[in-house]
C-alpha positions in Angstrom: 276.8 168.7 187.4 279.0 165.7 187.1 282.8 166.0 187.7 285.2 164.4 185.2 286.5 161.1 186.4 290.0 159.8 186.1 288.9 157.3 183.5 288.5 160.2 180.9 292.2 160.9 180.7 293.3 157.6 179.3 290.6 157.9 176.6 291.9 161.3 175.4 295.5 160.3 175.3 295.3 157.9 172.3 293.4 160.6 170.3 296.2 163.1 171.0 298.8 160.6 169.9 296.8 159.9 166.7 296.5 163.6 165.9 300.2 164.3 166.2 301.3 162.1 163.3 298.5 163.5 161.1 299.7 167.1 161.8 303.3 166.1 161.1 302.3 164.6 157.8 300.3 167.7 156.9 303.3 169.9 157.7 305.6 167.7 155.6 303.2 167.7 152.7 302.9 171.5 152.9 306.7 171.9 153.0 307.1 169.6 150.1 304.5 171.5 148.0 306.2 174.8 148.9 309.6 173.4 147.8 308.1 172.1 144.6 306.5 175.5 143.9 309.9 177.2 144.4 311.6 174.7 142.1 309.0 175.2 139.4 309.2 179.0 139.8 312.9 179.0 139.5 312.8 176.8 136.5 310.4 179.2 134.7 312.7 182.1 135.6 315.9 180.5 134.5 315.6 181.5 130.8 315.0 185.1 131.7 317.9 185.1 134.3 320.2 183.5 131.7 319.2 186.2 129.1 319.9 188.9 131.6 323.3 187.5 132.5 324.2 187.0 128.8 323.4 190.6 128.1 326.2 191.6 130.3 328.8 189.4 128.6 330.9 190.3 125.6 330.1 188.6 122.2 333.0 186.1 122.4 332.0 185.1 126.0 328.3 184.9 125.1 329.1 182.6 122.1 331.1 180.0 124.1 329.7 176.5 124.4 329.1 175.6 127.2 328.4 179.1 128.4 330.7 180.6 131.0 329.2 181.7 134.3 332.4 183.4 135.4 333.0 185.6 132.3 333.6 189.3 133.1 330.6 191.5 132.9 330.4 194.5 130.6 327.9 197.1 129.3 329.1 196.9 125.7 326.0 195.2 124.5 323.7 197.9 125.9 325.9 200.6 124.5 325.7 198.9 121.1 321.9 198.5 121.4 321.4 202.2 122.1 323.4 203.1 119.0 326.9 203.9 120.4 329.2 203.4 117.5 326.6 201.9 115.1 324.3 204.9 114.7 321.2 202.8 114.8 318.9 204.3 117.5 316.3 202.0 119.1 314.1 204.9 120.2 311.9 205.2 117.1 311.0 201.5 117.1 310.3 201.7 120.9 308.1 204.8 120.4 306.2 203.1 117.6 305.6 200.0 119.7 304.4 202.2 122.6 302.2 204.3 120.4 300.5 201.3 118.6 300.1 199.3 121.9 298.7 202.2 124.0 296.3 203.6 121.5 295.0 200.2 120.3 294.5 199.2 124.0 292.5 202.4 124.6 290.4 201.9 121.5 289.7 198.2 122.5 288.5 199.2 126.0 286.3 202.0 124.6 284.7 199.5 122.1 284.7 196.4 124.3 283.0 197.9 127.4 279.7 198.8 125.8 279.7 195.5 123.9 280.3 193.5 127.0 277.6 195.5 128.8 275.1 194.6 126.1 276.1 190.9 126.2 276.3 190.4 130.0 273.9 192.8 131.7 271.4 194.1 129.1 271.3 190.8 127.2 270.7 191.2 123.5 268.7 188.7 121.5 270.8 185.6 120.6 273.7 186.9 122.6 275.4 183.4 122.6 275.5 183.6 118.8 277.2 187.0 119.0 279.8 185.6 121.4 280.5 182.7 119.1 280.9 185.1 116.2 283.5 187.0 118.2 285.3 183.7 119.0 285.2 182.6 115.4 287.2 185.6 114.3 290.1 184.2 116.2 290.0 180.8 114.4 291.4 182.2 111.1 295.2 181.9 111.0 296.9 185.3 111.0 299.0 184.5 108.0 295.8 183.8 105.9 294.8 187.4 106.2 298.3 188.8 105.6 298.1 189.2 101.9 294.6 190.8 101.7 295.6 193.3 104.5 298.9 194.1 102.7 297.1 194.8 99.4 294.4 196.9 101.1 297.0 198.9 103.0 299.0 199.4 99.8 296.0 200.6 97.8 295.0 203.2 100.5 298.6 204.3 100.9 299.0 203.3 104.6 302.0 201.0 104.3 304.7 201.8 106.9 302.2 203.8 108.9 301.9 203.3 112.7 298.2 204.1 112.6 297.6 201.1 110.4 299.1 199.0 113.2 296.8 200.7 115.7 293.7 199.7 113.6 295.0 196.1 113.1 295.8 195.6 116.8 292.4 197.0 117.8 290.6 194.6 115.5 292.8 191.7 116.6 292.4 192.2 120.3 288.7 193.3 120.4 287.2 189.7 120.3 289.3 188.5 123.2 288.6 191.7 125.1 284.8 191.3 124.7 285.0 187.7 125.9 287.0 188.6 128.9 285.0 191.7 129.9 281.7 189.9 129.3 282.6 187.4 132.1 283.8 190.2 134.4 280.7 192.4 133.9 278.4 189.4 134.4 279.3 189.6 138.1 278.3 193.3 138.5 275.1 193.5 140.6 272.2 194.5 138.5 270.5 196.2 141.4 273.2 198.9 141.5 272.7 199.6 137.8 268.9 199.8 138.2 269.3 202.2 141.2 271.5 204.5 139.0 268.9 204.4 136.2 266.1 205.2 138.7 268.2 208.3 139.7 268.2 209.4 136.1 271.7 208.1 135.0 272.0 207.5 131.2 274.0 204.8 129.6 277.3 206.7 129.3 277.0 207.6 133.0 276.2 204.1 134.0 279.2 202.7 132.1 281.7 205.3 133.4 280.4 205.9 137.0 278.9 202.6 138.0 280.1 199.7 135.8 283.7 200.7 135.2 284.7 201.3 138.9 283.1 197.9 140.0 284.7 196.0 137.1 288.1 197.9 137.4 290.1 194.8 138.1 288.7 193.0 135.1 289.2 196.0 132.9 292.8 196.3 134.1 293.5 192.6 133.4 292.0 193.0 129.9 294.0 196.1 129.2 297.2 194.5 130.2 296.7 191.4 128.1 295.8 193.5 125.1 298.9 195.7 125.6 301.1 192.6 125.8 299.6 191.1 122.6 300.1 194.4 120.8 303.6 194.9 122.1 304.7 191.4 121.1 303.1 191.2 117.6 305.7 190.6 114.9 304.2 189.2 111.7 302.1 192.2 110.6 304.6 194.7 111.8 307.4 192.9 109.9 305.4 192.9 106.6 303.5 196.2 106.8 306.2 198.4 108.1 309.6 199.5 106.8 311.6 202.3 108.4 309.1 204.9 109.6 306.7 202.6 111.5 309.2 199.9 112.5 308.3 198.4 115.9 310.6 197.0 118.7 310.1 193.3 117.8 311.0 194.1 114.2 314.1 196.0 115.4 315.1 192.9 117.4 315.3 190.8 114.3 318.0 193.1 113.0 320.5 191.4 115.3 320.2 188.2 113.4 322.2 188.9 110.3 323.9 187.0 107.5 327.2 187.6 109.3 326.0 185.7 112.4 324.0 186.0 115.6 325.0 188.8 117.9 323.8 186.9 121.0 324.9 189.4 123.7 323.4 192.4 121.8 320.2 190.4 121.2 319.9 189.5 124.9 320.5 193.2 125.8 317.8 194.3 123.3 315.4 191.7 124.6 315.9 192.9 128.2 315.2 196.5 127.2 312.2 195.6 125.1 310.7 193.5 127.9 311.0 196.2 130.5 307.8 198.1 129.5 305.7 195.0 129.7 307.3 194.0 133.0 306.7 197.6 134.4 303.1 197.5 133.3 302.5 194.1 134.9 304.2 195.2 138.1 302.2 198.4 138.3 298.9 196.6 137.7 299.7 193.3 139.5 297.0 193.8 142.2 294.3 194.6 139.6 295.5 191.8 137.4 295.3 189.1 140.1 291.8 190.4 141.1 290.7 190.5 137.5 291.9 187.1 136.5 290.4 185.6 139.7 287.1 187.5 139.4 284.2 185.2 139.4 286.3 182.1 140.3 284.6 181.8 143.7 280.9 182.2 144.0 
């Protein structure tokens, strides 16, 4: 065995000196990218932070231009939103939005899971044409179908009915749910499904006991997106509802009146209406990240 000679040390020293600047540049680049990410994140959050701050201001302070950051804080806007002094309660619209969003999301999942299973695992004939048909249903502008839907709802006596919104939101979100779940279920190992079928499991058992647990992150991501779409929908709810089935977005438009814009109350109402979506996203954030990244790395 040969022993290292003294001539090896001078050869290694230049390599170490060259590596040090490279590492410093990499650290500076990483720090710069991290700082840029923080700046972009704060910029995206600024409107929401400003809305939250404005909701704690009085109407005169909220209407000042430029806005005042040092204005005194008050809960008057939240008291006004919850009906103190005005008598207009936000609870019926909030309950209507929750009912239509939750039930339509459940119906979408029940219908989309078997459809996605047939299009991804048990491939039907010309399944690509079926997928294009689902996509083509989203190409029609929503306003183009507003009048036919209104006339149909009027003829069957379902105007100002929350279950009409449930049916509409289910049909509107079903195509995008099938598209999303089809890509998620395509990553489910077929061998596990075949093993369950050999053991005598029928299709409902395969879907609920095998496919659903494996694709749970994708199902959670799909459910959250459908819930958000249903909760935020305004056009159909504005036209097809009146008092009984009024939803939260429609209730928010009541703060823009001919007498002016009640900015502080509108911001307070927007904060309250945003809370269910934020709570759902926070509760399902792990599943949402897994679901949205499912299949990204093979």
